[in-house]
C-alpha positions as CSV (number, residue, x, y, z in Angstrom):
1,X,-0.1,0.0,0.0
2,X,1.5,3.3,-1.1
3,X,2.3,5.8,1.7
4,X,0.7,9.0,2.0
5,X,2.5,12.5,2.9
6,X,0.3,15.5,4.3
7,X,1.8,18.7,3.8
8,X,-0.1,22.1,3.9
9,X,-1.1,24.1,0.6
10,X,-1.6,27.6,0.4
11,X,-4.3,28.9,-2.1
12,X,-6.6,31.9,-2.3
13,X,-10.0,32.2,-1.3
14,X,-11.3,32.3,-4.6
15,X,-9.3,29.3,-6.1
16,X,-9.8,27.0,-3.1
17,X,-13.5,27.8,-3.4
18,X,-13.5,27.0,-7.3
19,X,-11.7,23.9,-6.9
20,X,-14.3,23.2,-3.8
21,X,-16.9,23.5,-6.7
22,X,-15.3,21.5,-9.1
23,X,-14.7,18.8,-6.4
24,X,-18.2,18.9,-5.3
25,X,-19.5,18.4,-8.7
26,X,-17.2,15.2,-9.4
27,X,-18.1,14.0,-5.8
28,X,-15.2,14.1,-4.4
29,X,-13.4,15.7,-1.3
30,X,-11.3,18.8,-1.9
31,X,-8.2,16.9,-1.1
32,X,-9.1,14.1,-3.8
33,X,-9.8,16.4,-6.5
34,X,-6.5,17.9,-5.6
35,X,-4.9,14.8,-6.0
36,X,-6.5,13.8,-8.9
37,X,-5.7,17.0,-10.8
38,X,-2.1,16.5,-9.9
39,X,-2.0,12.8,-11.1
40,X,-3.4,13.9,-14.2
41,X,-0.7,16.8,-14.4
42,X,1.8,14.1,-13.8
43,X,0.5,11.5,-16.2
44,X,0.2,14.6,-19.1
45,X,4.2,15.1,-18.4
46,X,5.5,11.8,-18.5
47,X,3.4,11.4,-21.9
48,X,5.3,14.3,-23.4
49,X,8.7,13.9,-21.8
50,X,8.8,10.3,-20.8
51,X,8.4,8.3,-17.2
52,X,10.1,9.8,-14.5
53,X,11.8,7.1,-12.5
54,X,10.9,7.0,-8.8
55,X,13.4,5.2,-6.7
56,X,12.0,2.4,-4.5
57,X,12.9,2.1,-0.9
């Protein structure tokens, strides 16, 4: 099972509310919506530039 890490994320109020709105429309929590968007961004990056090697512990 992957390990999850917590970290603070600062967003301006308007962006946070827009993300909250989108998350609600997608039946996700704000946290899960942000995680989804970050994963999509990484996938798009890897599609364009190739896979990113992640060291295994």
